[in-house]
Every structure is written in C-alpha cells, then in structure tokens.
C-alpha positions as CSV (number, residue, x, y, z in Angstrom):
1,M,-2.8,-14.2,-20.4
2,K,0.5,-12.8,-19.3
3,N,-0.3,-12.9,-15.5
4,D,-1.6,-16.4,-15.2
5,W,0.8,-19.0,-13.9
6,N,-1.1,-22.0,-15.3
7,T,0.2,-23.1,-18.7
8,S,-3.0,-24.5,-19.9
9,V,-4.9,-21.3,-19.1
10,R,-2.3,-19.3,-21.1
11,V,-2.6,-21.8,-24.0
12,A,-6.4,-21.4,-24.0
13,A,-6.2,-17.6,-23.8
14,A,-3.8,-17.5,-26.8
15,T,-6.1,-19.6,-28.9
16,S,-9.2,-17.5,-27.9
17,I,-7.4,-14.2,-28.6
18,G,-6.3,-15.5,-32.0
19,Q,-9.9,-16.4,-32.9
20,I,-11.2,-12.9,-31.8
21,G,-8.5,-11.2,-33.9
22,G,-7.9,-7.5,-34.3
23,P,-4.9,-5.2,-33.9
24,E,-4.8,-5.6,-30.1
25,A,-4.9,-9.4,-30.4
26,E,-2.0,-9.3,-32.8
27,A,0.0,-7.1,-30.4
28,V,-0.6,-9.4,-27.5
29,L,0.1,-12.6,-29.4
30,G,3.3,-11.0,-30.9
31,R,4.5,-10.2,-27.4
32,A,3.7,-13.8,-26.3
33,V,5.7,-15.2,-29.1
34,V,8.7,-13.2,-28.2
35,Y,8.7,-13.1,-24.4
36,E,6.9,-16.3,-23.3
37,K,9.1,-18.8,-21.5
38,K,7.1,-22.0,-22.0
39,D,7.5,-23.6,-25.5
40,A,3.9,-24.9,-25.6
41,V,2.4,-21.4,-25.0
42,R,4.8,-19.8,-27.4
43,D,3.9,-22.3,-30.2
44,V,0.2,-21.9,-29.6
45,A,0.6,-18.1,-29.6
46,A,2.4,-18.3,-32.9
47,Q,-0.4,-20.3,-34.4
48,A,-3.0,-18.0,-33.0
49,L,-1.1,-15.0,-34.4
50,H,-1.2,-16.7,-37.8
51,V,-5.0,-17.2,-37.5
52,A,-5.5,-13.6,-36.4
53,R,-3.5,-12.2,-39.3
54,A,-5.2,-14.5,-41.8
55,K,-8.6,-13.3,-40.5
56,A,-7.5,-9.7,-40.9
57,A,-6.3,-10.3,-44.4
58,A,-9.6,-12.0,-45.4
59,L,-11.5,-9.2,-43.9
60,A,-9.5,-6.6,-45.8
61,A,-9.9,-8.6,-49.1
62,S,-13.7,-8.7,-48.6
63,A,-14.0,-5.0,-47.9
64,P,-15.7,-2.9,-50.6
65,T,-13.4,-1.1,-52.9
66,E,-15.7,1.8,-53.7
67,T,-15.5,5.0,-51.6
68,V,-18.3,5.5,-49.1
69,I,-19.3,9.1,-48.6
70,E,-20.7,10.0,-45.2
71,S,-23.7,12.2,-45.1
72,R,-24.2,14.8,-42.4
73,V,-27.4,16.1,-41.1
74,E,-27.4,19.8,-40.6
75,P,-29.0,21.2,-37.4
76,P,-32.2,23.2,-38.0
77,P,-31.7,26.9,-38.4
78,R,-32.4,29.1,-35.5
79,T,-35.7,30.9,-35.6
80,A,-36.4,34.4,-34.7
81,S,-38.8,33.4,-32.0
82,R,-36.0,32.2,-29.8
83,S,-34.1,35.4,-29.8
84,T,-37.1,37.7,-29.3
85,T,-38.2,35.9,-26.1
86,P,-37.5,38.3,-23.3
87,R,-35.4,37.1,-20.4
88,P,-36.7,37.5,-16.9
89,P,-35.0,40.4,-15.0
90,V,-32.1,39.5,-12.7
91,P,-32.9,40.5,-9.1
92,A,-30.5,42.9,-7.5
93,P,-28.3,41.5,-4.7
94,P,-29.4,42.2,-1.2
95,T,-27.7,45.2,0.4
96,P,-25.5,44.2,3.4
97,R,-26.2,45.6,6.8
98,P,-23.5,48.2,7.6
99,E,-23.1,47.1,11.2
100,A,-22.3,43.6,10.2
101,W,-19.0,44.4,8.5
102,R,-17.8,47.6,10.3
103,P,-15.0,47.1,12.8
104,K,-15.7,47.9,16.4
105,S,-14.2,51.0,17.8
106,R,-11.1,50.7,20.1
107,E,-12.8,52.7,22.8
108,S,-15.0,49.8,23.9
109,A,-13.9,47.5,26.7
110,P,-11.5,44.8,25.8
111,T,-12.9,41.3,25.3
112,E,-11.5,38.2,27.0
113,L,-9.2,37.4,24.0
114,E,-7.9,41.0,23.9
115,A,-7.1,40.9,27.6
116,I,-4.8,37.8,27.3
117,P,-1.2,38.9,27.0
118,L,0.6,37.7,23.8
119,E,4.0,37.2,25.5
120,A,4.9,34.1,27.4
121,P,5.8,34.5,31.1
122,S,9.5,34.9,31.8
123,L,11.4,31.9,33.0
124,D,13.4,34.1,35.3
125,D,10.4,34.8,37.5
126,E,10.0,31.2,38.6
127,P,12.5,29.6,41.0
128,T,14.4,26.8,39.4
129,T,14.9,24.8,42.6
130,D,11.4,23.4,42.5
131,R,11.8,21.9,39.1
132,V,12.6,18.2,39.1
133,P,13.1,16.2,35.8
134,P,10.7,13.3,35.3
135,P,11.8,9.8,36.1
136,P,13.2,7.6,33.3
137,P,10.7,5.3,31.5
138,A,10.3,1.8,32.9
139,P,11.8,-1.0,30.8
140,V,9.3,-3.2,29.0
141,R,9.3,-6.9,30.1
142,G,7.8,-9.4,27.9
C-alpha cells in the first residue's frame, strides 16, 4: 500500500486491509492515516481502521470467558530394551605409514626447488646503458 503510486490502488488496499483486520492491519492503517499525503487515501484508511477495530472488539466480546486448560501428552517412558541393546564396536583408525610423514634427510640431493636461490640478482651486475624506458602511450582518438 505504501509503495504504490496509484491512488485508487492504495484506496483499495486500505479497504481490503481493514476488512482483514488484526494487529498488523491496525498498525499499517494507523501509519497511513498519519503519513499519507492524499486526502482520499487518508480518509479511506481512517474508515478501514475503524472497521478493523470494530471487528477486533466484536471478536473480543464473543470470546469465551471461561479459562481453557491445555492438556499435554507425556512421551512414553523409556524401556529397558533400548538401553540393553549393545552398540557395534567402533573400528580402530588405520595406522599411518611412517614414510609418508617423516621428513627427508638433508643428505639427499637437492631438488629443483631447493636449487633455486632465494635472493634476487643484484642490479649492480647489469650494465645500465642498455636500459631504455618504454615509449609513452599513444593518445586515444575517437
């Protein structure tokens, strides 16, 4: 109701909400009465709010005055047969192979990754005369 730009749709929504009734309907219609900019929608929302409140009052008046006691159904008691049923044994976890997790000894030959030096080459080793900066970017023509 609040997000529709068409006045006749908002009027129809206010009327329908008032006929449905309930606490949410009263809250929505109360906000429409206060914040609605169009007079026609505001008037219909006020009438619908009156209808919703009259419906709630009639429902409260027709409610029984005696106290209703709820009954609870208790779950069946546990039997001894459940607790005496043996559980299947839990299998033992497999033993890991020792060679899978042991580190390799340092005496073996270095691999390709170990043979790569971790330091970057020095810039002093290269002659700087061969280095030329790249050309500037070409302008975009459109």
